[in-house]
Phi, psi and omega in degrees: 000137178084359188256150175282127172290139183261002178268132178214172177297322178299307179304317176303312177307303185307310180300313180299324177300312184296320174302316178294315182302320182287322178292323173297317182290336178271358177069034182245159173291149170207164175236126173285073188292331180301311180295321179294317173301318186282351175288341181283158184299314175223108186287347180290345178282350178271351178245139168287318189227015183090358181228304193263142186293136168283185180301320179295315181294321174301317176302310178303313180304311171307303186300334183262345179262330189303313179295320178301307185291324177298315184291329183279329182259356188309321190283351184268126179302141182303317182312340181294331185250115177288146174287152181314314185283356177266348183281130180266092182299326182298325182231060199291314186300313184298317185296319187286331181284329178278344185293130186274128175236129179059027175080015176251144174240156183277000000 
């Protein structure tokens, strides 16, 4: 409060480009969310406070990541992952240790 913010779109763009470059060098998938946000008519509606995503920003984040995640996990059977209502919160450690992942039990 009362301080001059050092964040601006120019610095954010440089940071976003560096993130994309690192992802490329590491051979991993990434979403250039900065560029996606800049494609909108008014990117400020995607932010609550100039930094944190608003509901619309969160939806954009989901919309851009979901197809990538779907493609990367399409071959995995849903049974590998428990539904939230199947998790035994009272005995969480025991549940997690007994849950079968990749056909293996602990």
